[in-house]
N, C-alpha and C positions, 0 to 999 in steps of 0.2 A: 425610514430607510435602513436594513442594517448594511453597513457595506465589510464583505469579508474579503480580508486578504489571505490567496494561498501561498503561501514558501512553497514553492516547487510544485507549482498548480499546473503542468505543461506534461507532468507525464501520464502514465498509466491509468493510475486513479484521479488522479489529479485533473486533466480533460475532462472527467465525466463527471466530476465534484463539482469542476468549474460549468459545465452546460447544465446539470442539474439545479444548480444553484439559479444560473442567469435564467431560467423556464419559470423559478417557484418567485420572482420577483427580485429577488436578492443585486447589488451592486457587487459587483466582485474585481478585485485587484490581482494580478498576477505578478508574480517573482522568481526568475529564472535566468538558468544562464545556458539553457540546452545540453547540457551535460554530455549527452549523447547526441547532438549535434538532428534534436528532434522538432525542429524550427515550423515543421510542418504540422503536428499536432495543434498550434494553437494557431494556425493561419484564416481555421474556419469561425473564428469570435473576433476577427479583427474589424472593427464596422461596429461589432452591437454597442449601443449606445451608454450600458451597465454595467461594460467592458474593457480595462484599460489594464495593459501588457507594459513590465517594467523589466528591463533585465539587467541582469545584476545578480549580485552574491549575500548571501547568507551571513558570508562572514566580514560583512562592510557595513558598519554602520549609515554612510551617508544612502549608501544604495535600499538599505531599511527604510529609512527616513523617507526616502524618496516616492517608494510603495506603499507607504502604511500612511498617507497622507486621509485623514476623515473614514477611519479606519474603526470598527466599533468591537470585533473580533479578529482575531488569528487562527490560523490553522497549519499548522509545519509540517509540511510532507516530506521538506527537498532533503537528498541525502544520497549517497550510493545506495541502490535499493538492490539488497540478497547478498547473499553469502557467497560468492564464486566474483564478482565486479570485485566485492574490497581484498579479499583474497590477491586478487591480480594485481592491484594498487591500494596496497597497505598504506602508501603515505599521502594520497588522495585522503584516503581512508577516517585520514586522520585530524587531515588540514578541515574535510567537509565534512564527515559526519561527526566528530568529537568537537574539534575548535570552530567550526560552522556555526552548528548547531547551539553548543554552549552561549557563544557569541550573539546568537538569534535571542536566544532565551533571555539574556541577561538584558539584550536592550529592551525590551520589549514588556517585561518585569519594572521597569519604572515611565514604562507611559499607562494612560489613560486606555482599560477596554475591557469590554463586557467578557469575551471569554477566550480564554487562548487554550488550544485544543494540541495534544502532541503526542500525532500519532506513530504507535511503536509495534513491536512484532510477537505473536504468539510465537515466533521463533526462541524469545527470550527462553522459553522452557525446555529448550537440548531433549534433552532423552530422559525421557519417565517409561514407569514401566508400564504393561499394556493394560493391568487390574489400574491403573490410578487413572482419573480425572482429574487436571491440574487448572483451578477454580482463580483468583484473584491471588491467593495467598500462599500458592502455593510456592513451594522453593525455588528461584529462579535459576537455571545451570546455562547461561547461552555461552555456545562451543565457536561461533564463528566471533570473527574483530565486528561482523556487523549488529550481532545480538548485545555484543558487550559495549556497546558506543551507543545501543538504546537501549542498555540499561545503563548505565549512567547518564543519560537525558533525560530519562524520566526521574535519577535522584536528585537530580537541578532541578527539572519542575517542581517536586513536590518541595524540594527545600526555598522553593519562595510562597509557600503558603503563611498566611499573618503579612506578607512583607509586600508583594505584590497588590494591586488593586485589581486584579482581574480574576478572575475563578479559570482556575485552569484545571484543566480534565486530561487523560493520556486513555490513550486507544489501540491497546494492542491487537492488531488485525492480523485476522487468518491469512492465509494465503487464498491470493487474487484471485479469480478468472472474470468470464467478459469479456463482451466487444467492448474494443476502444478509440479512440481516436489517432492512440499512441501506439497502437496492439504492441503485446509481447508474448513472444509466443519462444521465450524461456523459462515459462512456471509451468508446472505439471499440468493441469489440465490442457491449457492450449497446446503446447509439447506434446504430447502425446496423440492426441488429436490430430495435429498438421502432417506429424509423421507419419501417420497409420492412414490418413485421408491421402498423401499423395505416394502409399505405395514402398514408403518403406518399412522394412521389417525394423519393429522395437523390443530392442532391450532392456530391461525392466528391473534394475536391482530392488534386493531386502521389500518387496515386491507384498509385505506383509504387516512395513510400518503405516502408524500413521498420521497426519495433518488432519487440520481444519483447515475448511475452503469456505471463501466469503465473495459472491456476485460482485464487481464493482457498482453498480446502480443502490447495490445493498449499502454496501461504504458510503454513498453518496447521501440515500436518505438517512444514514444514521447519522452524518453530520450535522445534517440539519433541526435532526430532534436534538444533538448536544443544544446546538447554537440556541435551541429556543426553552431548550429545560429551564425549570427551574432551577434558585444556586442551589440550594439546598441539600436539591437530588444530583448534586453534579460537582459540588465546591472539589479539588482538589481529587477527586479519585479516580480509582484505575477499574479501566473495563476490559473485559476480553469482547472483542467488537467480532458478530459473525455469529452461528445460527448449531446447533444440536447436530441440528438432521444431516450438516455438511461433512461432519467428522469424519472421515477414509480413508482406506486404506488405498496403496494405489493400485492392487488388484481390482478393488473396488471400482476406483474410475476405470480403467482400461476394459473393463466386462462392458461397462453402462455404453463405452466409443463402441465395443465391438459390439451390439446390440442393433448403431448405429451404421458399422461400418465391418459388418460381418465375415467378408474374404480377407482382412484386415491380418498379417501375422506379429507376432509377441512374440517374445521369448524373455526365460525369467533367468538371473541368476543371485547371487546372494556378494554378502561383504561389499558394496559399493560404495562411493564415497563419501555419500554425507550416510552420514549414521543416525539422521534427528527423530523419536518417533514421540509420538504426543499427541492424546487425545483432550481434548480442552470442553472446560464448563460457561457457558453460554448463561447459567442461568439471574447473574445477575445484570446482569444488559437487558435481559427480557420480561424481569422483576423490577425493576428501576425507571424503565426509562420507555416500558412496553415496544422492546423493539425485537421482531420477529423476522428473518430472512424472507424475501419473498419468491427468492428464483434458489432450487438445487443446481447441485453440481449438475443433475440430470440436464438437466434448461439449457447450462449450457454448455454442455457438449452438440446439444441439436442446436442452435442458435450458430453454435460456431461451423458445424456442419451445414449447414444452409449456408451460412455464409461462403465456406468453400464451393459447392456444388455451380452457388451463381455469380464463381467468376471472381472473389474475393480472394485478396491472400496468395495469386500466382506465386509469387516470385519471396514467398513464405521461407523457403529453404533454399535457395542460392543468397536469398538476401539479409542473410540471419541478422546483419548488423543493425540494420533499420529495426527490426523485431522486438529486438533485445537488447540488458545491462554488460554490453560484452568488449566491447570497448571507449573509452571518454578522451575528449579533447576541454580539459580542463586549465587552465593557469590561473592561481589566486591572484589577483589585482591587489589585497591587503600589502 
C-alpha cells in the first residue's frame, strides 16, 4: 500500500485529495498547521484507519520527520495560496512560501521516496497576449509574491534531478473551483456565484481576461495518476494541470451563472487590480498521462447553486474569513 504525505493537506484542495485517496485505498498522512484556523476541515477524517494527522510546520525538520514515517510519496501543497494573501502578509509569505517550501524540498531530497509532487500554479505565466497559448515551455512572467515563490520552488525541485532518489514532478494548477470541506469563496467561480446567488450586485473588472480553471475533484484524480505513472513519463517533468475546455474569460463565467440565476445583477468595469491574462495549453498532461477533466466550469456552477439552494453556506457573506484566504494565524516555531 502506498502511504502518501500531503503537506498542507487540510486546505481547499488538500481535503478533496485526502478524501479521494482514502476512498481509493491509500494511506494518507497530513501535515498542516491550520494557518487559516481551518481545523474543521480535517475533522471528518479523524478516526479513519488509514488517516493520520500531524500538526506542524513545513519549515521544521522535526515536524517533517514525524509526519513522514513510512511514507512512500510526498505531495507539497502547503503555503499561503493566492496573490492577495501574500501581498497582505509579505513577511509570512517569505517564511512559508519561500523558506519553508525550500526547506521541505531539501529535507525530502535526502530521503528514500517514490515521487515528490510540487503543486505550482499557472499564475506563473502572468500576463500574455490573447492570441498566445502558454505551454510548459512558455516564458514565465510571475507578477506576484505568490507566483514568484512558486517559480523559485519549481527551480529548487528541478535542481534535485540526479541528486534526489525520488521522481520529482511539478504540477502547475489552474485556478480551482468546486465544493470542498474547506470551501473557499475568494476564487472567481465560487465568489461570483455566491454574490449573485445571495442578491449582491457583482462588479466584474476586465471581463474579457482569460484564465484556466479546474475542479478540485479533477485535481485529486490527476494526483493519483501521477503517483502511479511510470517514472520515464513524469521524471522531473512540468505539467500544466487542467483542461483546454476550462479556459474561460470572466464574462464566460458570469454568463453561465446568469443561466442559472437569471435575475442576478452584474456591472462591468475596466482597469481592475488583477492584470493577469493567460490562456493555457493542457496538451502535455493529456498526451503524456491521458488526463482530461471530467468537470466543466458549468458543472461547478450548477453544483454550487444547488448546494446553496439546499441551505449550505448561508453564512458565506458575513463569515468571509472562514471561507477564504484573508487572515492568517501563523507563528514560526523555528
